[in-house]
N, C-alpha and C positions, 0 to 999 in steps of 0.2 A: 350745518352737516347735518346735526340730527332732523331738521325739520324738513329737508331736501330729501330724505333719504325716508322719512316715517309719513310724513305728509298727506299720500294715500290711504293709509293704514288707518289716521285718524279723521279723515274724511269720511272712508268706509263706515269707522267706529260710529260716529255722530249719525249716518243715514240712518244704520241698521239698529241700533237704539233706536230713533225716532219709530223704524219701524215697528218696533218689537211693541211701543208701547201703545202705538195705534193697533198693532193685532191682539191685544191680551191686556193692555193695562200695566200698571208699574210689576206688576209680579213677573209679567213678561220680560221685562227689561231685566231685570235678577237675573233671571236662567240664564238669559242673553247674555251677559256679565260673568257669572259663575263659567260657563262653555266657553268662553273667550279665554279668559284664564286658564282653563282646563287644557287649552288646546297648544295655547300659546309656552303653558310648563312643561305639556310630556313632547311636546318637539322641539323643544329649548338645544337639546342636543344636536337633533338634527339641524338646526342650523347652523352650528358651529364646526358638524363633520362637512355642510354642504358648503359654507365658507372657504375650510381648506383645500377644498378638492375645487371648487369653484375660480380659486384665484390663480389656478396652473391652466386654466381655460383660454383659449383667444376670445377677444372681443364679442366675437360672434355667436361663439355657445353662449357663451354668459347672456347676452341676448336672448337668445334663445330660451335657456334656463326659466328668467324672469319673465319671460311674458309667454308664450307659448308654455310654457310648467306649470306657471299660476293659473292658465286657463285648467290644465288638468288635476291639479292641485284644487281648486274654490270647485269649480262647477264640475267637476267628474269625479270626484271622491267627496266633496262634503256636501254637494246638492242632491249629485245623482245616486251615489250608493246607496244612503240611510233609505231612499226610496226603495231601489232594491231588495236589501235586505229587508225591509220589511213586507213587501211582493211578495216574496222568496218564502217566506216564513209563512204568510198569511193567503198563500197561494191564491193571489192577485195578480192583474198587470197591471203595469208602473202607472197606470193614465188610470185606470181604478183607484191605487193606493193615493195618489195625489189627489183625485177626486173628492174620496173620501175625507180626505185629512183636513180640507178646505171646508167641504159642506156640508160632511155629516159627522161632525167631532164624534158624537155618542160612540157610533154605530162601528167606527177608526179605533177609537178608545179600546172598546170590544176585540175588536179584531186583534191589534196588539198586544191586549192583556191574553188572550189566547194564545198567540204567537210568542208571548214570552219568554218559556221555559227553554224555545228552543235557540233566540237570541241572547238568552242569558248566558246558556251552555258555551255555543259559539264562541261569544266574546270571551266568557271568563278564562275557558280553557287556552283562546290566545293569549291573553293578556297575562294569564298564569306564566303562561310558556315565556315571553318575554323575561317575569320578574325573575322566573327559577336560571333562567342563562346567565341573567346577568349577576345575581347572588354569587352562584355557583363556579363564576371566571375569577381565577385568579388576575389581580390588577396590584400595581405601584400603590395607588392611594386610595385608602379605605374610609370611609364616613365613621360606620359603625366597626369599627376594627375589631371587641370581642366577639361580635356578629359575625362578623365578615372574613375572618381568619378564619373559623373552624367549619364555614360553609364551600370559602375556595378548597382549603384539602377535600371534603368530599366531595365535591366539583370536580374533583380526580378519576371517579369511576366513570365509565362511559353511558352515556344515555340515563343518565339520573333524573335527570330533568323530565324525560319524556318517561320514564318510570314514575315518578312522585305523580307527575301531572295526570298519567292513566288510573291512578291509586285514588287521585282526587276524583276525578270523573264517575269510577266505579261506586263509588263511596256516594255521592250525588245521584246516579242514578238510580242505586237500593233504596236511598230514601225516598227518594219522590216517587218512587214505584207503587206505593202505598197509595199516593195522591192521584190517584185518577177519576174521569169523573165525567158526567152524560153532556155531550154538544151534540145538539142536533139528531138525538137519538144515536148517535155513536159514540161506542167507550173508548176512548183517550187513554191511552198509557204514556203517562207522563217521564216515567220512567224512560221506556223505550225512546220517546222524543228527544229526553236529556243525553242519554247514550250517545245516541246518532249524532245529535248538533255536534256536542263536546267532540268528536271524533273529527268528524267535519272543519272543528276551528283547528284540532291540535295538526292534521295534515294542511291546512291551508296556511297556517305558523312555518312548517317545516318546508313547502315550496315557495313561500316569501324568502325565506331563509336563503333556502338556497339557490334562489335566483341572485339574490342579494349579494352570497357569496360568490358566483360566477363574477360578475362584474368590480367585484372587490379584487378578484384574483388577477382581473384586467386591469385595476389601478395600481397593485403592487407592480407587475411587468414595466406599466410605464415609469413609473417611479425609479425602478433600479435599470431602465436604460438612462432615466434622467441624471441618476448618480454617475454611472459610467461615464454618460458626458461631460460631465465637470471633471471628472479624476482624468479625462485625456484632456481638456484646456488646460487645466493646471500643469500637470506631465508636457505642453506643448509652449509654456509660459505666456499664454491666453488667459485672458481675464473670463471667469465661467459665468455665465450667465443664465439665467432661470428657464428652463425649458416649457414653452406654452405645449399646452396639447392641442395637437388638431386632425385633423382629417379621422380615421379610425378610431381612433386611440379617444378622440375630445367626443365621439359620438356612444362611444360605451358608457364614456364618465357617464354623457347623459343621459343616457339609459338607466344608466347604477342610480343615477340623481332620484329619475322617477319612479323608480323600484323604491327604494327607502325610503322617499315620501311618501310613498303611497302606503307600506308598512304603516311607516307614522300615522297617519293621515287614515289608517283603521283602527287603530290605538283611539284617536279621537272619538271618533264615528261610535267605537262599541262603548268608550266609558261614555259619550254623550247618552246610551241608551239606559245606564244606570242614573241618570239626572231627569232627561224628558222622554217623553215619546213623542213631543211635538216634532214633527220635522220641519215647521217653518220656523221655530224658534231654536231646533239644533242646525239650520241651515246658516241660522243669520251667524247663531256662535261662534260654530267652526269657519265659516267664511271668513269673519272676521278676525279671528285668531291667527288663519291660513297668511291673511295680509301681513300678518304682526312678522310671522316667523319668516316670510318672504325679506320682506323689509330690514331685518335684524341679518338675515345672510349677508343681504349688501351694504349695511354696516359695518358686519365684519372684515368683507372685502376691502371693501375703500378705506377702512382705518391700517389693515394690514396687519393687524394682531387678532387673536383670540381670547377667549373669556377668561379670567383669572380664576374665577369662581368652581373652584376642582369640584366641589362636591353637590352640583345641581343637577349633575347625572345620577347620580345619590339618590337625589331627592325625589326625581321624578321617576325613577324606576320602581322605588318604595309604594310611590301613589299610584305605580299601574299594577302592582302587587296588591294594595288595598283594593282596587276598582274591582279586581278580577275576584277577589273574596266577595264584595260585596254585590258583586254581580248574580254568583253562584248563591248567596245566601238571598237574594230577590226571587228566586225560584219559587221560592214557599213563602218569604216573610218581607212587607212592604216596610222598604228603610227610606226617611223622608231624604227629598233631593236636596236639600240644601245640605244637610248635613255629611251625603254622598260628597259633593263639588270642596265643602271646606276640609274634607280630611286630606283632599292632594293639595290645597293651597298654605294648609298648616305644614306640610312634609318639604316643603319647594319652599316655604319661607324658612326654615329650622335649616336647611341644607345651606340656603345664602347666608343665614346668618353666621353658621360653622367656616362657611368658605371666609367670608371676614375675618373672624378672629383668628383663622389659617395663617390671611395674608398679613392681618399686622405682625402677629407673633414670629412672622419668617423676616417682617422685614425688622422687626427691634433685633432682629441676632443678624441681619446685615445680609441675609439671605435675599435670592429671588423668588418670588410666587412660584 
């Protein structure tokens, strides 16, 4: 079962690592491996959510999600989107951006370095909002209770996440406003760049969140109809059967899953810029990671159960928060990409071990995890 589900991911991994070694040596293999782990860790909870929705859809829509959806996720978000980010921030055409990345690395690196403040501010604000909305939300299961309980109480204040994010952005923009430099004879104000790009990242997050909320409402409506159908079946003495989403409901869920996946893809792409500026390595690492996320989704659906490691979602979001801070810091200071990648791995590993200990403790008390 495991081999059948993950065989394509294993094959893509082997091919991708070989390509990385031929492309830029063993160091490139290490970067691709870190990017793969980053993508899987940041999107793990996305796979769990996908599985919970996908099992309610018909076989046709499951196939659409796992085929067309893979093309959108891997080729659209992981291959094309990084190029678009560089092209827009460096004011190049996508073709020129790819050509430079492959044929003139020094010039490409120079352009990416010049564009880094806008990329870092945009991505840092997007990731920071995801982290803040998570830690300010009230939830039954808490990983770091002493920290999460007071933050959840503060989260009752309306729009607190946006206010804190804007304060962080203003501090960043003010701090780096004095670090202007000459480029091509033109005076470039880093503070203005940071401010504009950060606001764009914040707006993007709010738009993506709004779209996800819209489709999530459609999901809740479908679940309510399913619940009512089950109640009617019980009252009539019939055996209730699971309602499979078809037609418009399934189409809305497909769109919702794609928007959700795009938002998690965005996290991975933006986070990847904190590790490397090489779009080839970025595409290889994120593409391999995306394959594992899809395989994990299929595995959870076919097993008929969701994961019991309840703290992994917490670990992933703390990793997102760490990446947000790192991106904002890298506007001015360089941070080793290995350290950046390992921070996420350590947080995910710690949350996994905490989940294992929790499950053992509950089992010892005779409770279900």
